[in-house]
C-alpha positions in Angstrom: 0.0 0.0 0.0 1.2 3.5 -0.8 2.1 5.7 2.1 -0.6 8.2 2.9 0.4 11.9 2.6 -0.7 14.0 5.6 -1.5 17.6 4.9 -1.8 20.0 7.9 -4.1 23.0 7.1 -4.2 26.2 9.1 -6.3 28.8 7.3 -4.9 29.1 3.8 -1.5 27.7 4.9 -1.1 24.0 3.9 2.0 22.0 4.9 2.9 18.4 4.4 3.9 16.5 7.5 6.3 13.7 7.2 5.3 11.5 10.1 7.4 9.0 12.1 6.6 5.4 12.5 6.1 5.8 16.3 4.6 8.5 18.5 2.9 10.1 15.6 0.3 12.1 17.6 2.9 13.9 19.8 5.1 14.5 16.7 2.1 16.0 15.0 1.5 18.4 17.9 5.1 19.5 17.9 5.0 20.0 14.1 1.8 22.1 14.4 3.2 24.3 17.2 6.5 24.8 15.5 5.2 25.4 12.0 2.4 27.7 12.8 3.9 29.2 16.0 1.0 28.2 18.2 0.9 27.5 21.9 -0.3 24.0 23.1 -3.6 25.4 24.3 -4.2 27.8 21.4 -5.6 25.2 18.9 -7.2 21.8 18.4 -7.2 19.4 15.5 -9.9 17.9 13.3 -10.3 15.7 10.2 -13.1 15.0 7.8 -14.6 11.5 7.8 -16.3 9.7 5.0 -19.6 11.7 5.7 -17.7 15.0 5.6 -18.2 15.5 9.4 -15.3 17.2 11.1 -14.1 15.0 14.0 -11.8 16.2 16.7 -8.4 14.7 17.2 -7.5 15.0 20.9 -5.4 12.0 21.7 -3.3 9.2 20.0 -6.4 7.0 19.5 -8.3 9.7 17.7 -5.3 10.2 15.4 -5.1 6.5 14.7 -8.8 6.5 13.9 -8.3 9.4 11.4 -5.3 7.6 9.8 -7.3 4.4 9.6 -10.2 6.2 8.0 -8.0 7.6 5.3 -6.5 4.2 4.7 -9.8 2.3 4.5 -11.2 4.9 2.0 -7.9 4.6 0.1 -7.4 8.3 0.2 -4.3 9.8 -1.3 -4.0 12.0 1.7 -5.3 12.7 5.2 -6.1 16.4 5.8 -5.8 17.6 9.3 -7.3 21.0 10.1 -5.8 23.2 12.8 -8.6 25.2 14.4 -7.6 28.3 16.4 -9.0 28.4 19.9 -9.4 25.9 22.7 -11.5 22.7 22.5 -13.3 23.8 25.6 -14.7 26.9 23.8 -15.7 24.8 20.8 -17.8 22.6 23.2 -19.7 25.4 24.9 -23.4 25.1 24.7 -25.5 28.2 24.4 -28.4 28.9 26.7 -30.9 28.1 23.9 -29.5 24.6 23.6 -27.5 25.1 20.4 -23.9 24.2 20.3 -21.5 27.2 19.6 -19.7 26.3 16.4 -16.6 28.4 15.5 -14.8 28.6 12.1 -17.5 27.0 10.1 -17.8 27.7 6.3 -21.1 28.9 5.0 -21.6 25.8 2.9 -21.3 23.7 6.1 -23.9 25.8 7.8 -26.3 25.3 4.9 -25.6 21.6 5.0 -26.1 21.0 8.7 -27.5 22.4 11.9 -25.8 21.2 15.0 -28.0 20.9 18.1 -27.3 19.8 21.6 -29.4 16.8 22.4 
């Protein structure tokens, strides 16, 4: 099987990450912080699954799931999105029961409405 390319995307800045065979998650965090000059609590990571949902990567298991998803779908690359802000702010629920969603494109808003259940 061909090695999957990993693209790390922060805004319009896209960089290719050459991952190691071990400790990929921690190496990814170090790459993001160094490449984009971000502190460890200033961002979180996401990837798109087969249904185009953006799933959060917050630990090595999440990263392995993202990588496996790309492999199973035989993608040429895994795109990891760097989202500015803390994961805690992304999870805040508004008083009306809706989830506060940051950095969402208009097309995504038209496609989905995210509610707290």
